[in-house]
Structure formats: structure tokens, C-alpha cells
mmCIF file of the N, C-alpha and C atoms, coordinates in Angstrom:
data_MODEL
# 
_entry.id   MODEL 
# 
loop_
_atom_site.group_PDB 
_atom_site.id 
_atom_site.type_symbol 
_atom_site.label_atom_id 
_atom_site.label_alt_id 
_atom_site.label_comp_id 
_atom_site.label_asym_id 
_atom_site.label_entity_id 
_atom_site.label_seq_id 
_atom_site.pdbx_PDB_ins_code 
_atom_site.Cartn_x 
_atom_site.Cartn_y 
_atom_site.Cartn_z 
_atom_site.occupancy 
_atom_site.B_iso_or_equiv 
_atom_site.pdbx_formal_charge 
_atom_site.auth_seq_id 
_atom_site.auth_comp_id 
_atom_site.auth_asym_id 
_atom_site.auth_atom_id 
_atom_site.pdbx_PDB_model_num 
ATOM 1   N N  . MET A 1 1  ? 92.606  84.190  103.463 1.00 0.00 ? 1  MET A N  1 
ATOM 2   C CA . MET A 1 1  ? 92.692  85.225  103.924 1.00 0.00 ? 1  MET A CA 1 
ATOM 3   C C  . MET A 1 1  ? 92.351  86.788  102.675 1.00 0.00 ? 1  MET A C  1 
ATOM 4   N N  . SER A 1 2  ? 91.819  87.777  103.934 1.00 0.00 ? 2  SER A N  1 
ATOM 5   C CA . SER A 1 2  ? 91.077  89.340  102.938 1.00 0.00 ? 2  SER A CA 1 
ATOM 6   C C  . SER A 1 2  ? 92.235  89.672  102.611 1.00 0.00 ? 2  SER A C  1 
ATOM 7   N N  . THR A 1 3  ? 92.292  90.597  101.885 1.00 0.00 ? 3  THR A N  1 
ATOM 8   C CA . THR A 1 3  ? 93.194  91.672  101.732 1.00 0.00 ? 3  THR A CA 1 
ATOM 9   C C  . THR A 1 3  ? 92.116  92.706  101.660 1.00 0.00 ? 3  THR A C  1 
ATOM 10  N N  . LYS A 1 4  ? 92.787  93.982  102.933 1.00 0.00 ? 4  LYS A N  1 
ATOM 11  C CA . LYS A 1 4  ? 92.548  95.223  103.470 1.00 0.00 ? 4  LYS A CA 1 
ATOM 12  C C  . LYS A 1 4  ? 93.503  96.279  102.448 1.00 0.00 ? 4  LYS A C  1 
ATOM 13  N N  . TRP A 1 5  ? 92.856  96.444  101.219 1.00 0.00 ? 5  TRP A N  1 
ATOM 14  C CA . TRP A 1 5  ? 93.134  97.399  100.178 1.00 0.00 ? 5  TRP A CA 1 
ATOM 15  C C  . TRP A 1 5  ? 93.491  98.612  100.665 1.00 0.00 ? 5  TRP A C  1 
ATOM 16  N N  . ASP A 1 6  ? 93.037  99.165  101.866 1.00 0.00 ? 6  ASP A N  1 
ATOM 17  C CA . ASP A 1 6  ? 93.478  100.644 101.927 1.00 0.00 ? 6  ASP A CA 1 
ATOM 18  C C  . ASP A 1 6  ? 95.051  100.338 103.296 1.00 0.00 ? 6  ASP A C  1 
ATOM 19  N N  . ASP A 1 7  ? 95.082  99.193  103.615 1.00 0.00 ? 7  ASP A N  1 
ATOM 20  C CA . ASP A 1 7  ? 96.076  99.248  104.127 1.00 0.00 ? 7  ASP A CA 1 
ATOM 21  C C  . ASP A 1 7  ? 97.912  99.650  103.844 1.00 0.00 ? 7  ASP A C  1 
ATOM 22  N N  . LYS A 1 8  ? 98.606  100.227 104.305 1.00 0.00 ? 8  LYS A N  1 
ATOM 23  C CA . LYS A 1 8  ? 100.052 100.933 103.852 1.00 0.00 ? 8  LYS A CA 1 
ATOM 24  C C  . LYS A 1 8  ? 101.008 100.663 104.322 1.00 0.00 ? 8  LYS A C  1 
ATOM 25  N N  . SER A 1 9  ? 100.724 99.550  105.821 1.00 0.00 ? 9  SER A N  1 
ATOM 26  C CA . SER A 1 9  ? 102.043 99.995  106.530 1.00 0.00 ? 9  SER A CA 1 
ATOM 27  C C  . SER A 1 9  ? 102.807 99.020  106.207 1.00 0.00 ? 9  SER A C  1 
ATOM 28  N N  . TRP A 1 10 ? 102.607 98.411  104.754 1.00 0.00 ? 10 TRP A N  1 
ATOM 29  C CA . TRP A 1 10 ? 103.437 97.250  104.067 1.00 0.00 ? 10 TRP A CA 1 
ATOM 30  C C  . TRP A 1 10 ? 104.335 98.655  103.408 1.00 0.00 ? 10 TRP A C  1 
ATOM 31  N N  . GLN A 1 11 ? 103.896 99.684  103.038 1.00 0.00 ? 11 GLN A N  1 
ATOM 32  C CA . GLN A 1 11 ? 104.755 100.545 102.367 1.00 0.00 ? 11 GLN A CA 1 
ATOM 33  C C  . GLN A 1 11 ? 105.508 101.217 102.823 1.00 0.00 ? 11 GLN A C  1 
ATOM 34  N N  . LYS A 1 12 ? 105.246 101.193 104.414 1.00 0.00 ? 12 LYS A N  1 
ATOM 35  C CA . LYS A 1 12 ? 106.162 102.624 105.401 1.00 0.00 ? 12 LYS A CA 1 
ATOM 36  C C  . LYS A 1 12 ? 107.652 100.870 105.400 1.00 0.00 ? 12 LYS A C  1 
ATOM 37  N N  . GLU A 1 13 ? 107.260 99.832  105.489 1.00 0.00 ? 13 GLU A N  1 
ATOM 38  C CA . GLU A 1 13 ? 108.081 98.970  106.315 1.00 0.00 ? 13 GLU A CA 1 
ATOM 39  C C  . GLU A 1 13 ? 109.198 98.823  104.888 1.00 0.00 ? 13 GLU A C  1 
ATOM 40  N N  . PHE A 1 14 ? 108.585 98.598  103.619 1.00 0.00 ? 14 PHE A N  1 
ATOM 41  C CA . PHE A 1 14 ? 109.205 98.397  102.410 1.00 0.00 ? 14 PHE A CA 1 
ATOM 42  C C  . PHE A 1 14 ? 110.491 99.221  102.203 1.00 0.00 ? 14 PHE A C  1 
ATOM 43  N N  . LEU A 1 15 ? 109.458 100.716 102.738 1.00 0.00 ? 15 LEU A N  1 
ATOM 44  C CA . LEU A 1 15 ? 110.801 101.943 102.096 1.00 0.00 ? 15 LEU A CA 1 
ATOM 45  C C  . LEU A 1 15 ? 112.244 102.120 102.957 1.00 0.00 ? 15 LEU A C  1 
ATOM 46  N N  . GLU A 1 16 ? 112.020 101.136 104.320 1.00 0.00 ? 16 GLU A N  1 
ATOM 47  C CA . GLU A 1 16 ? 113.044 100.870 105.136 1.00 0.00 ? 16 GLU A CA 1 
ATOM 48  C C  . GLU A 1 16 ? 113.937 99.859  105.106 1.00 0.00 ? 16 GLU A C  1 
ATOM 49  N N  . MET A 1 17 ? 113.545 98.605  104.382 1.00 0.00 ? 17 MET A N  1 
ATOM 50  C CA . MET A 1 17 ? 114.412 97.544  103.608 1.00 0.00 ? 17 MET A CA 1 
ATOM 51  C C  . MET A 1 17 ? 115.411 97.799  102.824 1.00 0.00 ? 17 MET A C  1 
ATOM 52  N N  . LYS A 1 18 ? 115.015 98.798  101.457 1.00 0.00 ? 18 LYS A N  1 
ATOM 53  C CA . LYS A 1 18 ? 116.283 98.848  100.771 1.00 0.00 ? 18 LYS A CA 1 
ATOM 54  C C  . LYS A 1 18 ? 116.314 99.930  100.384 1.00 0.00 ? 18 LYS A C  1 
ATOM 55  N N  . PHE A 1 19 ? 116.921 100.672 98.876  1.00 0.00 ? 19 PHE A N  1 
ATOM 56  C CA . PHE A 1 19 ? 116.870 102.222 97.880  1.00 0.00 ? 19 PHE A CA 1 
ATOM 57  C C  . PHE A 1 19 ? 115.844 101.563 97.237  1.00 0.00 ? 19 PHE A C  1 
ATOM 58  N N  . HIS A 1 20 ? 115.481 102.958 97.133  1.00 0.00 ? 20 HIS A N  1 
ATOM 59  C CA . HIS A 1 20 ? 114.654 102.400 96.241  1.00 0.00 ? 20 HIS A CA 1 
ATOM 60  C C  . HIS A 1 20 ? 114.826 103.972 95.317  1.00 0.00 ? 20 HIS A C  1 
ATOM 61  N N  . SER A 1 21 ? 114.280 103.896 93.981  1.00 0.00 ? 21 SER A N  1 
ATOM 62  C CA . SER A 1 21 ? 114.200 105.440 92.838  1.00 0.00 ? 21 SER A CA 1 
ATOM 63  C C  . SER A 1 21 ? 113.231 106.256 93.762  1.00 0.00 ? 21 SER A C  1 
ATOM 64  N N  . PRO A 1 22 ? 113.663 107.434 93.121  1.00 0.00 ? 22 PRO A N  1 
ATOM 65  C CA . PRO A 1 22 ? 113.074 108.648 93.554  1.00 0.00 ? 22 PRO A CA 1 
ATOM 66  C C  . PRO A 1 22 ? 111.017 108.653 93.167  1.00 0.00 ? 22 PRO A C  1 
ATOM 67  N N  . ALA A 1 23 ? 111.598 108.209 92.157  1.00 0.00 ? 23 ALA A N  1 
ATOM 68  C CA . ALA A 1 23 ? 109.992 107.741 91.765  1.00 0.00 ? 23 ALA A CA 1 
ATOM 69  C C  . ALA A 1 23 ? 108.998 106.620 92.002  1.00 0.00 ? 23 ALA A C  1 
ATOM 70  N N  . ASP A 1 24 ? 109.806 105.696 92.580  1.00 0.00 ? 24 ASP A N  1 
ATOM 71  C CA . ASP A 1 24 ? 109.531 104.436 93.316  1.00 0.00 ? 24 ASP A CA 1 
ATOM 72  C C  . ASP A 1 24 ? 108.380 105.395 94.810  1.00 0.00 ? 24 ASP A C  1 
ATOM 73  N N  . VAL A 1 25 ? 110.064 105.961 95.525  1.00 0.00 ? 25 VAL A N  1 
ATOM 74  C CA . VAL A 1 25 ? 109.844 106.437 96.956  1.00 0.00 ? 25 VAL A CA 1 
ATOM 75  C C  . VAL A 1 25 ? 108.414 107.694 96.557  1.00 0.00 ? 25 VAL A C  1 
ATOM 76  N N  . LYS A 1 26 ? 107.638 108.420 95.956  1.00 0.00 ? 26 LYS A N  1 
ATOM 77  C CA . LYS A 1 26 ? 107.439 109.114 95.825  1.00 0.00 ? 26 LYS A CA 1 
ATOM 78  C C  . LYS A 1 26 ? 106.058 108.120 95.638  1.00 0.00 ? 26 LYS A C  1 
ATOM 79  N N  . LEU A 1 27 ? 105.652 106.738 94.620  1.00 0.00 ? 27 LEU A N  1 
ATOM 80  C CA . LEU A 1 27 ? 104.769 106.655 94.650  1.00 0.00 ? 27 LEU A CA 1 
ATOM 81  C C  . LEU A 1 27 ? 104.181 105.479 95.968  1.00 0.00 ? 27 LEU A C  1 
ATOM 82  N N  . LEU A 1 28 ? 105.278 105.186 96.745  1.00 0.00 ? 28 LEU A N  1 
ATOM 83  C CA . LEU A 1 28 ? 104.880 104.887 97.850  1.00 0.00 ? 28 LEU A CA 1 
ATOM 84  C C  . LEU A 1 28 ? 104.729 105.752 98.788  1.00 0.00 ? 28 LEU A C  1 
ATOM 85  N N  . THR A 1 29 ? 104.766 106.702 98.707  1.00 0.00 ? 29 THR A N  1 
ATOM 86  C CA . THR A 1 29 ? 104.422 107.556 100.229 1.00 0.00 ? 29 THR A CA 1 
ATOM 87  C C  . THR A 1 29 ? 103.082 108.750 100.189 1.00 0.00 ? 29 THR A C  1 
ATOM 88  N N  . GLN A 1 30 ? 103.368 108.829 98.477  1.00 0.00 ? 30 GLN A N  1 
ATOM 89  C CA . GLN A 1 30 ? 101.666 110.003 97.899  1.00 0.00 ? 30 GLN A CA 1 
ATOM 90  C C  . GLN A 1 30 ? 100.892 108.506 97.151  1.00 0.00 ? 30 GLN A C  1 
ATOM 91  N N  . GLY A 1 31 ? 101.258 107.848 96.984  1.00 0.00 ? 31 GLY A N  1 
ATOM 92  C CA . GLY A 1 31 ? 99.575  106.718 96.428  1.00 0.00 ? 31 GLY A CA 1 
ATOM 93  C C  . GLY A 1 31 ? 99.921  106.771 94.660  1.00 0.00 ? 31 GLY A C  1 
ATOM 94  N N  . VAL A 1 32 ? 98.903  106.071 94.486  1.00 0.00 ? 32 VAL A N  1 
ATOM 95  C CA . VAL A 1 32 ? 98.740  105.310 92.983  1.00 0.00 ? 32 VAL A CA 1 
ATOM 96  C C  . VAL A 1 32 ? 97.773  106.888 92.404  1.00 0.00 ? 32 VAL A C  1 
ATOM 97  N N  . LYS A 1 33 ? 98.442  107.348 91.295  1.00 0.00 ? 33 LYS A N  1 
ATOM 98  C CA . LYS A 1 33 ? 97.510  108.271 90.827  1.00 0.00 ? 33 LYS A CA 1 
ATOM 99  C C  . LYS A 1 33 ? 96.800  107.707 88.917  1.00 0.00 ? 33 LYS A C  1 
ATOM 100 N N  . GLY A 1 34 ? 97.667  106.684 88.820  1.00 0.00 ? 34 GLY A N  1 
ATOM 101 C CA . GLY A 1 34 ? 97.110  105.789 87.400  1.00 0.00 ? 34 GLY A CA 1 
ATOM 102 C C  . GLY A 1 34 ? 97.029  104.789 86.820  1.00 0.00 ? 34 GLY A C  1 
ATOM 103 N N  . LEU A 1 35 ? 97.036  103.507 86.511  1.00 0.00 ? 35 LEU A N  1 
ATOM 104 C CA . LEU A 1 35 ? 96.511  102.691 85.915  1.00 0.00 ? 35 LEU A CA 1 
ATOM 105 C C  . LEU A 1 35 ? 98.453  102.031 85.875  1.00 0.00 ? 35 LEU A C  1 
ATOM 106 N N  . LYS A 1 36 ? 99.468  102.629 85.136  1.00 0.00 ? 36 LYS A N  1 
ATOM 107 C CA . LYS A 1 36 ? 99.968  102.891 85.213  1.00 0.00 ? 36 LYS A CA 1 
ATOM 108 C C  . LYS A 1 36 ? 100.980 102.241 86.562  1.00 0.00 ? 36 LYS A C  1 
ATOM 109 N N  . ASP A 1 37 ? 100.459 103.598 87.429  1.00 0.00 ? 37 ASP A N  1 
ATOM 110 C CA . ASP A 1 37 ? 101.270 103.579 89.072  1.00 0.00 ? 37 ASP A CA 1 
ATOM 111 C C  . ASP A 1 37 ? 100.771 102.409 90.085  1.00 0.00 ? 37 ASP A C  1 
ATOM 112 N N  . ALA A 1 38 ? 99.722  101.512 89.747  1.00 0.00 ? 38 ALA A N  1 
ATOM 113 C CA . ALA A 1 38 ? 98.604  100.419 90.018  1.00 0.00 ? 38 ALA A CA 1 
ATOM 114 C C  . ALA A 1 38 ? 99.479  99.404  89.561  1.00 0.00 ? 38 ALA A C  1 
ATOM 115 N N  . TRP A 1 39 ? 100.328 99.380  88.553  1.00 0.00 ? 39 TRP A N  1 
ATOM 116 C CA . TRP A 1 39 ? 100.336 97.877  88.342  1.00 0.00 ? 39 TRP A CA 1 
ATOM 117 C C  . TRP A 1 39 ? 102.207 98.037  88.760  1.00 0.00 ? 39 TRP A C  1 
ATOM 118 N N  . ARG A 1 40 ? 102.819 99.263  88.970  1.00 0.00 ? 40 ARG A N  1 
ATOM 119 C CA . ARG A 1 40 ? 104.042 99.256  89.424  1.00 0.00 ? 40 ARG A CA 1 
ATOM 120 C C  . ARG A 1 40 ? 103.999 99.066  90.936  1.00 0.00 ? 40 ARG A C  1 
ATOM 121 N N  . LEU A 1 41 ? 102.898 99.111  91.961  1.00 0.00 ? 41 LEU A N  1 
ATOM 122 C CA . LEU A 1 41 ? 102.507 99.365  93.196  1.00 0.00 ? 41 LEU A CA 1 
ATOM 123 C C  . LEU A 1 41 ? 102.482 98.329  93.629  1.00 0.00 ? 41 LEU A C  1 
ATOM 124 N N  . GLY A 1 42 ? 102.093 97.667  92.699  1.00 0.00 ? 42 GLY A N  1 
ATOM 125 C CA . GLY A 1 42 ? 101.369 95.542  92.737  1.00 0.00 ? 42 GLY A CA 1 
ATOM 126 C C  . GLY A 1 42 ? 103.092 94.813  92.532  1.00 0.00 ? 42 GLY A C  1 
ATOM 127 N N  . VAL A 1 43 ? 103.671 95.336  91.156  1.00 0.00 ? 43 VAL A N  1 
ATOM 128 C CA . VAL A 1 43 ? 105.300 94.627  91.290  1.00 0.00 ? 43 VAL A CA 1 
ATOM 129 C C  . VAL A 1 43 ? 106.155 95.477  92.637  1.00 0.00 ? 43 VAL A C  1 
ATOM 130 N N  . LEU A 1 44 ? 105.863 96.289  93.338  1.00 0.00 ? 44 LEU A N  1 
ATOM 131 C CA . LEU A 1 44 ? 106.811 96.251  94.666  1.00 0.00 ? 44 LEU A CA 1 
ATOM 132 C C  . LEU A 1 44 ? 106.600 95.685  95.333  1.00 0.00 ? 44 LEU A C  1 
ATOM 133 N N  . HIS A 1 45 ? 104.664 95.662  95.417  1.00 0.00 ? 45 HIS A N  1 
ATOM 134 C CA . HIS A 1 45 ? 104.327 94.891  96.938  1.00 0.00 ? 45 HIS A CA 1 
ATOM 135 C C  . HIS A 1 45 ? 105.134 93.195  96.549  1.00 0.00 ? 45 HIS A C  1 
ATOM 136 N N  . VAL A 1 46 ? 104.967 93.120  95.495  1.00 0.00 ? 46 VAL A N  1 
ATOM 137 C CA . VAL A 1 46 ? 105.528 91.206  94.974  1.00 0.00 ? 46 VAL A CA 1 
ATOM 138 C C  . VAL A 1 46 ? 107.322 91.198  95.712  1.00 0.00 ? 46 VAL A C  1 
ATOM 139 N N  . GLU A 1 47 ? 107.779 92.443  95.730  1.00 0.00 ? 47 GLU A N  1 
ATOM 140 C CA . GLU A 1 47 ? 109.231 92.242  96.238  1.00 0.00 ? 47 GLU A CA 1 
ATOM 141 C C  . GLU A 1 47 ? 109.077 92.570  97.677  1.00 0.00 ? 47 GLU A C  1 
ATOM 142 N N  . TYR A 1 48 ? 108.381 93.188  97.916  1.00 0.00 ? 48 TYR A N  1 
ATOM 143 C CA . TYR A 1 48 ? 107.887 93.633  99.738  1.00 0.00 ? 48 TYR A CA 1 
ATOM 144 C C  . TYR A 1 48 ? 108.051 92.005  99.994  1.00 0.00 ? 48 TYR A C  1 
ATOM 145 N N  . GLU A 1 49 ? 107.238 91.173  99.890  1.00 0.00 ? 49 GLU A N  1 
ATOM 146 C CA . GLU A 1 49 ? 106.459 89.733  100.550 1.00 0.00 ? 49 GLU A CA 1 
ATOM 147 C C  . GLU A 1 49 ? 108.153 89.524  100.426 1.00 0.00 ? 49 GLU A C  1 
ATOM 148 N N  . ARG A 1 50 ? 108.342 88.984  98.859  1.00 0.00 ? 50 ARG A N  1 
ATOM 149 C CA . ARG A 1 50 ? 110.005 88.032  98.526  1.00 0.00 ? 50 ARG A CA 1 
ATOM 150 C C  . ARG A 1 50 ? 110.956 88.996  100.186 1.00 0.00 ? 50 ARG A C  1 
ATOM 151 N N  . LEU A 1 51 ? 110.769 89.928  99.735  1.00 0.00 ? 51 LEU A N  1 
ATOM 152 C CA . LEU A 1 51 ? 112.160 90.276  100.764 1.00 0.00 ? 51 LEU A CA 1 
ATOM 153 C C  . LEU A 1 51 ? 112.040 90.030  102.407 1.00 0.00 ? 51 LEU A C  1 
ATOM 154 N N  . LYS A 1 52 ? 110.302 90.561  102.558 1.00 0.00 ? 52 LYS A N  1 
ATOM 155 C CA . LYS A 1 52 ? 109.987 90.145  103.871 1.00 0.00 ? 52 LYS A CA 1 
ATOM 156 C C  . LYS A 1 52 ? 110.380 88.307  104.446 1.00 0.00 ? 52 LYS A C  1 
ATOM 157 N N  . LYS A 1 53 ? 109.975 87.423  103.613 1.00 0.00 ? 53 LYS A N  1 
ATOM 158 C CA . LYS A 1 53 ? 109.900 86.198  103.416 1.00 0.00 ? 53 LYS A CA 1 
ATOM 159 C C  . LYS A 1 53 ? 111.579 85.728  103.646 1.00 0.00 ? 53 LYS A C  1 
ATOM 160 N N  . LEU A 1 54 ? 112.490 86.719  103.198 1.00 0.00 ? 54 LEU A N  1 
ATOM 161 C CA . LEU A 1 54 ? 113.484 86.070  102.673 1.00 0.00 ? 54 LEU A CA 1 
ATOM 162 C C  . LEU A 1 54 ? 114.341 86.865  104.582 1.00 0.00 ? 54 LEU A C  1 
ATOM 163 N N  . GLN A 1 55 ? 113.670 87.668  105.411 1.00 0.00 ? 55 GLN A N  1 
ATOM 164 C CA . GLN A 1 55 ? 113.761 88.177  105.971 1.00 0.00 ? 55 GLN A CA 1 
ATOM 165 C C  . GLN A 1 55 ? 113.343 86.838  107.606 1.00 0.00 ? 55 GLN A C  1 
ATOM 166 N N  . GLU A 1 56 ? 112.575 87.068  107.325 1.00 0.00 ? 56 GLU A N  1 
ATOM 167 C CA . GLU A 1 56 ? 111.867 85.612  108.310 1.00 0.00 ? 56 GLU A CA 1 
ATOM 168 C C  . GLU A 1 56 ? 112.790 84.626  107.979 1.00 0.00 ? 56 GLU A C  1 
ATOM 169 N N  . GLU A 1 57 ? 113.188 83.986  107.193 1.00 0.00 ? 57 GLU A N  1 
ATOM 170 C CA . GLU A 1 57 ? 113.860 82.948  106.979 1.00 0.00 ? 57 GLU A CA 1 
ATOM 171 C C  . GLU A 1 57 ? 115.119 82.806  107.798 1.00 0.00 ? 57 GLU A C  1 
ATOM 172 N N  . ASN A 1 58 ? 115.914 84.011  107.018 1.00 0.00 ? 58 ASN A N  1 
ATOM 173 C CA . ASN A 1 58 ? 117.497 84.637  108.175 1.00 0.00 ? 58 ASN A CA 1 
ATOM 174 C C  . ASN A 1 58 ? 117.232 84.370  109.709 1.00 0.00 ? 58 ASN A C  1 
ATOM 175 N N  . ILE A 1 59 ? 115.800 84.803  110.417 1.00 0.00 ? 59 ILE A N  1 
ATOM 176 C CA . ILE A 1 59 ? 116.107 85.132  111.833 1.00 0.00 ? 59 ILE A CA 1 
ATOM 177 C C  . ILE A 1 59 ? 116.267 84.002  112.566 1.00 0.00 ? 59 ILE A C  1 
# 
């Protein structure tokens, strides 16, 4: 499985899945500005995958 690093469709979907802090909304919509942002975006992506899996199990 290959990852498309420029694919941002998960970010739009994740914004609609739950409430986010203003800083996270900015990161998800405007993108990474540095190493700290890249780390946080990775954490958010793991959370997105976990929530997505839970949603699919409940269907």
C-alpha cells in the first residue's frame, strides 16, 4: 500500500467527524508550517483512522 502524501481528503472528512480546537482546524485547513505542525498532523491522522474504523464497525 502506498501513501499519497498530498492527499488531503481525510482532513476535510475529519473536520466533520468531531469538534476540534481552533489550532487544529487551522492546521487541517492551512497545512503544516514546521516540524511541530507535522508531528501534530500525524497525531490527528492516527485519531482520524481510529474514528473511521469505529464508524465502519458500527455500520
